[in-house]
C-alpha positions as CSV (number, residue, x, y, z in Angstrom):
1,M,0.0,0.0,0.0
2,L,2.7,2.4,1.0
3,R,4.6,1.6,-2.2
4,E,1.7,2.7,-4.3
5,L,0.9,5.8,-2.2
6,R,4.5,7.1,-2.0
7,P,4.8,8.3,-5.7
8,A,1.4,10.0,-5.4
9,L,2.3,11.8,-2.3
10,V,5.7,12.8,-3.6
11,L,4.1,14.1,-6.8
12,I,1.5,16.1,-4.8
13,G,4.2,17.6,-2.6
14,L,6.4,18.5,-5.6
15,L,3.6,20.1,-7.6
16,T,2.4,22.0,-4.5
17,L,5.9,23.4,-4.1
18,I,6.3,24.3,-7.7
19,T,2.8,25.8,-8.5
20,G,2.1,27.1,-4.9
21,L,5.4,28.7,-4.1
22,I,8.2,28.7,-6.6
23,Y,6.1,29.8,-9.7
24,P,4.1,32.6,-7.8
25,L,7.3,33.9,-6.3
26,A,9.1,33.8,-9.7
27,V,6.2,35.6,-11.5
28,T,6.1,38.2,-8.7
29,G,9.8,38.8,-8.8
30,V,9.9,39.3,-12.6
31,A,6.9,41.6,-12.5
32,Q,8.5,43.7,-9.7
33,V,11.7,44.1,-11.7
34,L,10.2,44.6,-15.2
35,F,6.9,46.2,-14.5
36,P,6.9,47.5,-10.9
37,S,4.2,50.2,-11.4
38,Q,1.8,47.8,-13.1
39,A,2.5,45.0,-10.6
40,N,1.7,47.2,-7.7
41,G,-1.7,48.3,-9.2
42,S,-0.6,51.3,-11.4
43,L,-1.0,53.6,-8.3
44,V,-1.0,57.3,-8.8
45,V,1.0,59.2,-6.1
46,I,1.0,62.9,-5.4
47,D,3.3,64.4,-2.7
48,G,3.9,60.9,-1.3
49,R,0.1,60.1,-1.0
50,V,-1.7,57.6,-3.1
51,V,-4.7,59.3,-4.8
52,G,-5.9,56.5,-6.9
53,S,-5.1,54.1,-9.7
54,S,-4.9,54.7,-13.4
55,L,-6.8,51.4,-14.0
56,V,-9.7,51.9,-11.6
57,G,-12.2,54.7,-11.7
58,Q,-13.4,56.7,-8.7
59,P,-16.2,59.0,-7.9
60,F,-15.8,62.7,-8.7
61,N,-19.1,64.3,-7.5
62,A,-18.1,68.0,-7.3
63,D,-19.1,70.2,-10.3
64,R,-15.5,71.5,-10.5
65,Y,-14.2,68.1,-11.6
66,F,-14.8,66.0,-14.7
67,Q,-16.8,62.9,-13.9
68,G,-16.5,59.4,-15.1
69,R,-19.0,56.7,-16.0
70,P,-21.6,55.5,-13.5
71,S,-20.3,52.7,-11.5
72,A,-22.1,49.4,-11.5
73,T,-20.4,48.4,-8.2
74,V,-22.8,50.4,-6.0
75,A,-23.6,47.6,-3.6
76,A,-23.1,48.3,0.1
77,D,-19.5,48.4,1.2
78,P,-18.6,45.0,2.6
79,K,-16.5,46.6,5.3
80,D,-19.5,48.6,6.6
81,P,-21.3,46.7,9.3
82,S,-24.5,48.7,8.8
83,R,-24.5,47.9,5.0
84,T,-25.8,51.4,4.4
85,V,-22.7,52.9,2.8
86,D,-22.4,52.6,-1.0
87,A,-19.1,51.6,-2.4
88,P,-18.8,52.8,-6.0
89,Y,-15.9,51.5,-8.1
90,N,-15.2,48.8,-5.5
91,A,-12.9,46.4,-7.2
92,A,-14.1,43.6,-4.8
93,N,-17.5,44.0,-6.4
94,S,-16.4,44.3,-10.0
95,G,-18.9,43.3,-12.5
96,G,-21.9,44.6,-14.6
97,S,-25.4,45.2,-13.1
98,N,-26.8,42.2,-15.0
99,L,-29.8,44.4,-15.9
100,G,-30.9,43.8,-19.5
101,P,-32.1,46.3,-22.1
102,T,-35.7,45.6,-21.1
103,S,-35.1,46.1,-17.4
104,K,-37.3,48.9,-16.0
105,A,-34.8,49.6,-13.3
106,L,-32.1,50.1,-15.9
107,I,-34.3,52.2,-18.2
108,E,-35.4,54.5,-15.3
109,R,-31.8,54.8,-14.1
110,V,-30.5,55.8,-17.5
111,R,-33.4,58.2,-18.0
112,N,-32.8,59.9,-14.7
113,E,-29.0,60.2,-15.4
114,A,-29.6,61.6,-18.9
115,E,-32.0,64.2,-17.5
116,T,-29.4,65.3,-15.0
117,R,-26.7,65.5,-17.6
118,K,-28.9,67.3,-20.1
119,A,-29.5,70.0,-17.4
120,E,-25.8,70.8,-17.2
121,N,-25.5,71.2,-21.0
122,P,-28.9,71.6,-22.8
123,D,-27.4,72.4,-26.1
124,A,-25.5,69.2,-26.5
125,R,-26.4,65.4,-27.0
126,V,-25.6,63.5,-23.8
127,P,-22.8,60.9,-24.6
128,T,-23.9,57.3,-24.0
129,D,-21.0,56.5,-21.7
130,L,-22.0,59.2,-19.2
131,V,-25.3,57.4,-18.4
132,T,-24.2,53.8,-18.7
133,A,-21.8,51.7,-16.7
134,S,-19.0,49.7,-18.2
135,G,-18.9,45.9,-18.1
136,S,-16.5,45.9,-15.1
137,G,-18.2,48.8,-13.4
138,L,-14.7,50.2,-12.7
139,D,-13.7,51.9,-16.0
140,P,-11.4,54.9,-15.3
141,H,-11.9,56.3,-18.8
142,I,-14.6,58.2,-20.7
143,S,-14.9,59.1,-24.3
144,P,-13.5,62.5,-25.6
145,E,-17.1,63.4,-26.4
146,A,-18.0,62.8,-22.7
147,A,-15.1,65.0,-21.5
148,F,-16.0,67.8,-23.9
149,F,-19.6,67.6,-22.8
150,Q,-18.6,68.5,-19.3
151,V,-16.4,71.5,-20.2
152,R,-19.2,74.0,-19.7
153,R,-20.1,72.9,-16.1
154,V,-16.4,72.6,-15.1
155,A,-15.5,76.0,-16.7
156,K,-18.5,77.7,-14.9
157,S,-17.6,76.1,-11.5
158,R,-13.9,77.0,-11.7
159,N,-14.5,80.4,-13.5
160,M,-12.1,79.3,-16.3
161,P,-12.3,79.9,-20.0
162,E,-13.9,77.0,-21.9
163,D,-11.4,77.1,-24.6
164,R,-8.6,76.5,-22.1
165,L,-10.4,73.5,-20.8
166,R,-11.1,72.2,-24.2
167,Q,-7.3,72.4,-24.9
168,L,-6.6,70.5,-21.7
169,V,-9.1,67.7,-22.7
170,D,-7.5,67.5,-26.1
171,R,-4.1,67.0,-24.6
172,H,-5.3,64.0,-22.5
173,I,-7.0,62.1,-25.2
174,E,-5.3,58.7,-25.5
175,G,-5.4,57.0,-28.9
176,R,-6.2,53.5,-29.8
177,V,-3.8,50.8,-28.5
178,L,-1.3,50.0,-31.3
179,G,-3.3,52.3,-33.4
180,I,-6.1,49.8,-34.0
181,L,-7.5,48.4,-30.8
182,G,-10.2,50.1,-28.7
183,E,-11.4,53.6,-29.1
184,P,-9.8,57.1,-28.1
185,R,-10.4,57.7,-24.5
186,V,-9.6,60.1,-21.6
187,N,-8.5,58.9,-18.2
188,V,-10.6,61.0,-15.7
189,L,-8.1,60.9,-12.8
190,A,-5.3,62.1,-15.0
191,L,-7.4,64.9,-16.5
192,N,-8.6,66.1,-13.1
193,M,-5.0,66.1,-11.7
194,A,-4.0,68.2,-14.8
195,L,-7.0,70.4,-14.1
196,D,-6.0,71.1,-10.5
197,R,-2.5,71.9,-11.7
198,A,-3.8,74.3,-14.3
199,A,-6.1,76.0,-11.9
200,R,-3.2,76.8,-9.4
201,P,-1.9,80.4,-9.6
202,S,1.4,80.7,-11.2
203,R,4.3,81.5,-8.9
204,P,6.3,84.7,-9.6
C-alpha cells in the first residue's frame, strides 16, 4: 500500500511546491523588476500620497471636476457593518449590473441620469458612456465626447475659459492601442489632476 501511495504523495508535494510557491514567487519577482508600477496596481501618487489608480475609476461628484462613467459596483461596502454605505468603483464587487435592455430599473436609471446630464449642457447630446456603466463597473476612462460635454459645467464652477479646458481635454486624449485596438479615451483621474495643476496660480 505504502509503495503505491508514495509516488502520489511525492508528486502532490512537488507540484504544490512548484505551483504554490516557486512559480508565484518567480512571477512576482519578474513583475516587480520589469513592471513595478503595473505589478503594484498602477497607483497614482501625489506628494507621497496615493490618490488612486490609473486602472480603476473613482467618484468625482463636485461640479469642479470631470466625472466618470456611472459605477455598476454600487452595492453596500462589505466593510461597513450597517450595510448602508455605497461603495462605487469597489474592485471587490467588479462586474456589470446584470440588468438587461428591457429592465425597467435600468431604463429608469439611464433616463434619470440623462436628464441630470442634459440640465448641465442643454445644447449638446448626452454621450452614452456618461449614463451607462462599463462591463466591469470600474472603467477609469470616458470618451473624448463625454469629456468635452462636461467642459461647460467645469468652466463655470472654476471660472475658467472654456477654450482653455477644451485644450486640456484635447491634450489628454489617449489614442487606440497600437493604433487599431479600442477607441480614443480620456483617463478621468489624469485629467482632473491636470485640471488642478492648471487652476493653481502661477508663482512669480
